[in-house]
C-alpha positions in Angstrom: 113.1 100.6 116.1 112.5 103.3 113.4 111.9 105.9 116.1 115.1 104.9 117.9 117.4 105.2 114.9 115.4 107.7 112.9 115.0 105.1 110.3 112.5 104.3 107.5 109.6 102.1 108.6 107.6 99.9 106.2 105.3 101.8 103.8 104.1 104.5 104.0 107.1 105.2 106.3 105.1 107.1 109.0 107.6 110.1 108.9 105.5 112.1 111.3 105.3 109.3 113.9 109.0 108.5 113.6 110.1 112.1 114.2 107.6 112.7 117.1 108.3 109.4 118.7 112.1 109.9 118.4 111.7 113.3 120.1 109.5 111.8 122.8 112.0 109.0 123.4 114.6 111.6 124.3 112.5 113.1 127.0 112.2 110.1 129.2 114.4 107.4 130.7 113.9 103.7 131.2 113.2 101.0 128.7 112.8 102.4 125.2 109.8 100.3 124.3 108.0 101.5 127.4 108.7 105.1 126.3 107.1 104.7 122.9 104.2 102.8 124.5 103.7 105.9 126.6 103.7 108.0 123.5 100.8 106.0 122.1 99.0 106.5 125.4 99.5 110.2 125.3 98.2 110.5 121.7 95.1 108.5 122.5 94.5 110.6 125.6 94.8 113.7 123.5 92.2 112.3 121.0 89.9 111.5 123.9 90.3 115.0 125.3 89.5 116.7 121.9 86.5 114.4 121.5 85.2 115.3 125.0 85.7 119.0 124.3 83.9 118.8 121.0 80.9 117.1 122.6 80.9 119.8 125.4 80.9 122.6 122.8 78.1 120.9 120.8 75.8 119.8 123.6 76.7 121.8 126.7 76.5 118.6 128.7 79.3 117.6 131.1 77.9 114.1 131.5 77.8 113.6 127.7 81.4 114.9 127.4 82.6 112.5 130.1 80.8 109.5 128.6 82.1 110.2 125.1 85.7 111.0 126.0 86.5 108.3 128.6 84.2 105.9 126.9 86.2 106.2 123.7 89.5 105.7 125.5 88.3 102.6 127.3 86.8 100.8 124.2 88.5 97.4 123.8 90.3 98.0 120.5 91.2 101.7 121.3 92.6 100.8 124.7 94.5 97.9 123.2 96.2 100.2 120.7 96.8 103.0 123.3 99.3 100.9 125.3 101.6 99.5 122.6 104.1 101.1 120.3 101.8 101.4 117.3 100.8 104.2 114.9 97.1 104.2 115.7 97.2 106.4 118.8 98.6 109.3 116.7 96.1 108.4 114.0 93.2 108.9 116.5 94.7 112.2 117.7 95.1 113.6 114.1 91.6 112.5 113.0 90.0 114.0 116.1 92.0 117.2 115.7 90.5 117.6 112.2 87.0 117.2 113.6 87.7 119.6 116.4 89.2 122.2 114.1 86.3 121.7 111.6 83.9 122.5 114.5 85.9 125.7 115.4 85.6 126.8 111.7 81.8 126.4 112.0 81.8 128.4 115.3 84.0 131.2 113.8 83.5 131.1 110.1 85.4 134.4 109.5 88.5 133.4 111.5 91.0 132.2 108.8 93.4 130.9 111.5 91.3 127.9 112.1 91.1 127.2 108.3 94.9 127.3 108.0 95.3 125.1 111.1 92.8 122.6 109.7 94.8 122.2 106.4 98.1 122.0 108.3 96.6 119.2 110.4 95.4 117.5 107.2 99.0 117.6 106.0 100.3 116.1 109.2 97.7 113.3 108.8 98.8 112.6 105.3 102.4 112.6 106.5 101.4 109.8 108.9 99.0 107.5 107.0 96.9 108.3 104.0 93.9 106.4 105.3 93.2 109.7 107.0 91.4 110.8 103.8 88.5 108.5 105.0 87.8 111.2 107.5 87.1 113.8 104.8 83.6 112.6 103.7 82.3 112.9 107.2 83.8 116.4 107.6 82.2 117.6 104.4 78.9 116.1 105.3 79.0 117.9 108.6 78.6 121.3 107.0 78.7 121.3 103.2 77.4 124.8 102.6 80.0 126.4 104.9 82.8 124.1 103.6 82.4 125.2 100.0 84.0 128.5 100.9 86.8 126.8 102.8 87.7 124.5 100.0 88.4 127.4 97.7 91.0 129.0 99.9 94.8 129.0 99.5 95.1 127.1 102.7 95.5 123.9 100.7 99.1 125.1 100.4 99.6 124.2 104.0 98.7 120.6 103.4 101.0 120.3 100.4 103.9 121.9 102.1 103.6 119.8 105.3 103.4 116.5 103.4 106.4 117.5 101.2 108.5 118.6 104.2 108.0 115.3 106.0 108.6 113.0 103.0 111.7 115.1 102.1 112.9 114.4 105.6 112.1 110.7 105.1 114.1 110.7 101.9 117.0 112.5 103.6 117.0 110.0 106.5 117.0 107.0 104.0 120.2 108.4 102.4 121.9 108.4 105.8 121.6 104.5 105.9 120.0 104.2 109.3 119.7 100.9 111.2 116.2 100.4 109.7 116.0 101.5 106.1 113.0 99.8 104.5 113.0 100.1 100.8 116.4 101.8 100.5 114.8 104.9 99.0 117.1 106.6 96.5 114.8 108.2 93.8 111.7 110.3 93.8 109.8 107.2 92.4 111.0 105.2 95.4 109.6 107.8 97.8 106.4 108.1 95.9 105.9 104.4 95.9 106.6 104.3 99.6 104.0 107.1 100.3 101.4 105.3 98.2 102.1 101.9 99.7 102.3 100.3 96.3 103.8 97.1 97.7 100.8 96.7 100.0 98.1 97.8 97.6 97.7 101.5 98.6 94.3 101.5 100.5 94.3 97.8 101.1 96.2 95.9 103.8 97.9 93.6 101.3 98.5 93.8 97.5 96.5 90.6 97.0 92.9 91.7 97.5 90.2 89.0 97.5 86.8 89.0 96.0 84.2 91.7 96.7 82.1 89.1 98.5 84.8 88.8 101.1 84.7 92.6 101.7 80.9 92.4 102.2 81.4 89.6 104.7 84.0 91.6 106.6 81.7 94.6 106.6 78.9 92.6 108.2 81.4 91.0 110.6 82.5 94.5 111.7 79.1 95.1 113.3 79.3 91.9 115.3 82.9 92.6 116.2 82.0 96.1 117.4 79.0 94.8 119.5 80.9 91.9 121.1 84.4 93.3 121.8 84.3 97.0 122.6 82.2 98.0 125.6 79.3 96.8 127.9 75.9 96.6 126.3 74.6 99.6 128.1 77.3 101.9 126.6 76.6 100.5 123.1 72.8 101.1 123.6 73.6 104.8 124.5 75.6 105.1 121.3 72.7 103.4 119.3 70.3 105.9 120.9 72.5 108.7 119.8 72.6 107.3 116.3 68.8 107.3 116.2 67.9 110.6 117.8 71.1 112.6 117.4 70.0 114.2 114.1 67.2 116.0 115.9 69.6 117.2 118.6 72.7 118.2 116.7 72.5 117.5 113.0 76.1 118.5 112.1 77.8 116.5 114.8 75.5 113.5 114.0 76.6 113.7 110.3 80.2 113.7 111.3 79.8 110.7 113.6 78.0 108.6 111.0 80.5 109.6 108.3 83.4 108.4 110.4 81.7 105.3 111.6 80.8 104.1 108.1 84.0 105.2 106.3 86.5 103.7 108.8 84.4 100.7 109.5 82.2 98.9 106.9 83.4 100.9 103.9 87.1 100.2 104.7 86.2 96.5 105.1 84.7 96.5 101.6 87.6 98.5 100.2 90.2 96.2 101.7 88.6 93.0 100.6 90.8 90.8 102.8 90.7 87.1 103.0 88.4 85.5 105.6 91.1 83.9 107.7 91.7 84.7 111.4 95.0 86.5 110.5 93.3 89.2 108.6 90.5 89.4 111.1 93.1 90.1 113.8 94.8 92.7 111.6 91.6 94.6 110.8 90.9 95.2 114.5 93.5 97.9 114.5 92.0 99.7 111.5 88.5 99.4 112.7 89.5 101.3 115.9 89.4 104.7 114.1 85.7 104.2 113.4 85.0 104.3 117.1 85.6 108.0 117.1 82.3 108.2 115.3 80.8 105.7 117.7 81.9 107.7 120.7 80.4 110.9 119.2 77.1 109.1 118.9 77.4 108.0 122.5 77.9 111.6 123.5 74.8 112.7 121.6 72.8 109.8 123.1 74.0 110.7 126.6 73.1 114.4 126.1 69.6 113.5 125.0 69.1 111.1 127.9 70.6 113.6 130.3 67.9 116.1 129.4 65.3 113.5 130.4 66.9 112.9 133.8 67.8 115.1 136.8 71.3 116.5 136.6 72.5 114.5 139.6 71.1 111.3 138.2 72.8 111.9 134.8 76.2 112.3 136.4 75.7 109.2 138.6 74.6 107.1 135.7 77.6 108.2 133.6 80.1 107.5 136.4 78.6 104.1 137.0 78.6 103.2 133.3 82.2 104.3 132.8 83.3 102.3 135.9 81.6 99.2 134.5 83.3 99.7 131.2 86.7 100.2 132.8 86.5 97.1 135.0 85.2 95.0 132.1 88.0 95.9 129.7 90.9 96.3 132.1 91.9 92.5 132.3 92.3 92.2 128.5 94.1 95.5 128.0 96.6 95.8 130.8 100.1 94.9 129.7 102.2 95.3 132.9 104.9 92.7 133.5 104.9 91.6 129.9 108.4 90.6 128.8 107.8 88.0 126.1 109.3 90.1 123.3 112.7 90.3 125.0 112.7 86.8 126.6 111.7 85.2 123.3 114.5 87.0 121.3 117.1 86.3 124.0 116.1 82.7 124.1 116.6 82.3 120.3 119.8 84.4 120.1 121.3 82.5 123.0 121.0 79.3 121.0 123.2 80.8 118.2 127.0 80.8 118.8 129.1 83.7 117.3 129.5 83.4 113.5 126.2 81.6 113.0 123.4 82.6 110.8 119.8 83.0 112.0 116.9 82.7 109.5 113.4 83.6 110.7 110.1 84.5 109.1 107.1 86.6 110.2 106.7 90.0 111.8 106.6 88.8 115.4 110.0 87.0 115.6 111.6 89.6 113.2 110.4 92.5 115.3 111.5 90.9 118.6 115.0 90.1 117.4 115.4 93.6 115.8 114.4 95.2 119.0 116.9 93.4 121.3 119.7 93.6 118.7 119.4 97.2 117.6 118.0 98.9 120.7 119.3 96.8 123.5 122.6 96.0 121.7 122.2 92.3 122.4 124.1 89.7 120.3 124.5 91.9 117.3 127.2 89.6 115.9 124.4 87.1 114.9 123.0 88.2 111.5 119.3 87.8 111.2 117.8 86.9 107.8 114.2 87.6 107.2 112.9 85.0 104.7 110.1 87.2 103.5 112.5 90.2 102.8 115.5 88.4 101.6 114.6 88.8 97.9 114.7 92.7 98.3 118.0 94.3 97.3 117.8 96.9 100.1 117.5 94.2 102.7 120.5 92.3 101.4 122.5 95.5 101.4 121.7 96.1 105.1 123.3 92.8 106.1 126.8 92.9 107.8 129.8 93.3 105.5 131.2 89.8 106.3 127.9 88.2 105.1 128.1 90.0 101.7 130.5 87.5 100.0 127.8 84.9 100.4 125.4 87.0 98.5 127.0 86.9 95.0 124.4 86.9 92.3 120.8 86.6 93.6 120.9 83.6 95.9 117.9 82.2 97.7 117.8 81.7 101.4 118.6 78.0 100.9 121.7 78.9 98.9 122.9 81.3 101.6 122.4 78.6 104.3 124.3 76.1 102.2 127.2 78.5 101.7 127.4 79.0 105.5 127.3 75.3 106.2 130.0 74.6 103.6 132.2 77.1 105.3 131.8 75.3 108.6 129.4 77.9 110.1 126.2 76.8 111.8 122.8 77.8 110.5 119.7 78.2 112.7 116.1 78.7 111.6 112.6 79.0 112.9 111.0 78.4 109.5 108.2 75.9 109.3 109.6 74.5 106.1 112.8 72.8 107.1 116.1 73.8 105.4 118.3 70.8 104.6 120.9 70.2 107.2 119.7 72.9 109.5 120.1 73.0 113.3 117.1 74.4 115.0 117.5 76.9 117.9 115.4 76.5 121.0 112.1 78.3 120.7 108.6 78.5 122.0 107.0 75.1 122.3 104.0 75.9 120.1 106.4 75.9 117.2 106.7 72.1 117.7 107.6 69.9 114.8 107.3 66.1 115.2 110.4 65.6 112.9 113.7 66.6 114.4 116.9 66.3 112.3 119.3 66.6 115.2 119.3 62.9 115.9 117.4 63.0 119.2 114.4 60.9 119.8 111.0 62.5 119.4 110.4 62.4 123.2 113.8 63.9 124.0 113.2 66.7 121.4 109.8 67.5 122.9 111.1 67.4 126.4 113.8 69.9 125.4 111.4 72.2 123.7 109.0 72.2 126.7 111.8 72.9 129.2 112.9 75.8 127.0 109.4 77.2 126.9 109.1 77.0 130.7 112.1 79.3 131.0 110.1 82.1 129.3 106.7 81.3 130.7 106.1 84.1 133.2 103.1 86.0 131.8 102.9 83.8 128.7 99.2 83.3 128.9 98.6 87.1 129.1 100.6 87.8 125.9 97.7 87.6 123.5 98.3 91.1 122.2 101.8 90.1 121.1 101.0 86.6 119.9 97.5 86.9 118.4 94.9 84.3 119.2 95.1 82.8 115.7 98.8 82.0 116.2 98.3 80.5 119.6 95.2 78.5 118.8 97.1 76.9 115.8 99.6 75.4 118.3 97.3 74.3 121.1 96.2 71.2 119.1 99.9 70.2 118.8 100.3 70.5 122.6 97.2 68.4 123.2 98.5 65.8 120.8 101.9 65.9 122.5 100.3 65.2 125.9 98.3 62.3 124.5 101.3 60.8 122.8 103.6 60.7 125.9 101.3 60.5 128.9 102.2 56.9 129.6 105.9 57.1 129.4 106.5 60.7 130.2 103.7 62.0 132.5 105.7 65.0 133.8 106.2 66.1 130.2 102.5 65.6 129.4 101.6 67.7 132.5 103.9 70.5 131.2 102.2 70.4 127.8 98.7 70.6 129.4 99.9 73.4 131.6 100.7 75.4 128.5 97.4 74.4 126.8 95.4 75.8 129.8 97.6 78.9 130.0 97.3 79.8 126.4 93.7 78.8 125.6 90.3 79.0 127.2 89.8 76.5 130.0 88.2 73.2 128.7 86.9 70.7 131.1 88.6 67.8 129.3 92.0 69.4 129.5 91.5 70.0 133.2 90.4 66.4 133.7 93.4 65.0 131.8 95.8 67.2 133.8 94.2 66.2 137.1 94.4 62.5 136.2 98.1 62.9 135.4 98.8 64.9 138.6 96.9 62.1 140.5 99.1 59.5 138.9 102.2 61.5 140.0 100.9 61.7 143.6 100.1 65.4 143.4 96.7 65.0 144.9 96.2 68.6 146.2 96.8 70.0 142.7 94.7 67.3 141.2 91.8 68.3 143.4 91.9 71.8 142.1 91.7 70.5 138.5 88.8 68.2 139.2 86.8 70.8 141.1 87.3 73.3 138.3 86.4 70.6 135.7 83.1 69.9 137.5 82.3 73.7 137.6 82.5 73.7 133.8 80.9 70.3 133.1 78.9 68.7 135.9 78.2 65.6 133.8 81.9 64.6 134.0 81.4 61.5 136.2 85.0 60.5 135.9 86.0 63.8 137.5 83.7 63.0 140.5 85.3 59.5 140.9 88.8 60.9 140.6 88.0 63.7 143.1 86.8 61.2 145.7 90.0 59.1 145.2 92.3 62.1 145.7 90.4 63.2 148.8 90.7 59.7 150.2 94.5 59.6 149.5 95.0 62.9 151.2 92.9 61.8 154.2 95.0 58.6 154.5 98.1 60.7 154.5 96.7 62.7 157.4 96.7 66.0 155.4 94.0 68.7 155.7 91.7 68.7 152.6 
């Protein structure tokens, strides 16, 4: 949305990303979200290309260059960020550009053009996200004696001028009152605070850092996360081999790789000191991804060393085979084609709100979805959306439509605003978990189920309505785990299971629908398959019941009830003269 309207995004504002993505969005047609997704893919591909060229220059090995470049692009976290409208693709490209330029400085120490280009690139990085400074220790470690001369040049002016230019542009855009104007920047202190991310805790992800022990736990968990989620074991072993022997092959590149791997990985985890809940684990995945530039460099060094021990033909064949394995392994989790949950969810909620109503939501996911369809698609703009978490900020209240402003006299709370609307005879809708008195809930995804419903309907009628609403936006729902993180989905699955258990006697069709969503959103569990099969059997859907029983027995052979039920359904189908 910020790229679309040249607005001001949340701190640090990402002025470079907004300008480049806005320009990129003018070059292509089609859905705007797809265009910016493509921009992330381009930036990640650029980073992979620079990484491959750096390995080629350092090792003179085509196989190592291929394994490092494509291997980085196809790592789980990297690929996941490369196909969504996020800032990390550009972050990869800028970090890798610094490494590539640093290597060119070492190759041509007397060429000042590379020095000026390096510092200009550093300025671009700081105009994007200041966590880029974590790349500097590795760059200095790469070649400290040579860098001492570089640090004393006037090229630092390029960094300062680039940063000032982009944040001056951010300030100017804020004064134009764009569609997204986070923070309402008016003064130099406002801009400085935005740049430093003071509201988020500067180098931390939130302003409420936890204990140092939590940071140490996250740091240890990073190692397990990297091993389990990124690439096949063989690729990881090549990277580990490069980390072990790379110093003997190419000390400077080995130093850069370890510097980035540690700084963007375990060190950042300790620095951030996030809470140990699944929400922050999911968030840290994006920031860890930058450390895999170092991991890929080590993989390149490892592949170069192993390539020297093999015949050239064997090295290329092994590389192609390993990359093919990595591609096939990570493709199912990273492909995002035919994903329409953002728009369908937002349309579903907005369609529940008649003109003149107020919609109150909370959380990045619904707020982002609604902002996208309203501001970019132009859909149902007459419904003002109140973000509960931002309502206390003056700049957010000023951004609301003019006809809402009379309800904002003084410093009202969200509850006061809702009460004012209701007293004026206007409906109020909300997706908040904590209910507002007298509210009418819009239709929404079924995993936001609440047993209590103030609309006067019975609990079963309410649940039936919510499940039917959810089924309207179900295509691809089970594959939407990159938009609705696993921690959010798993918190709702227990509600769906409880729902199925509560209504399976009186409402078997409703219970089957609930179990359909449980199996679509979560990992397959034998008990869920057995329960759905028994319900289908009761409804006379024996062919579908057989599929559930057979899959249940594949997962848990000891489920004797599934065996008995399977025989019963087969008998029923045989008696009906149907082919089993």
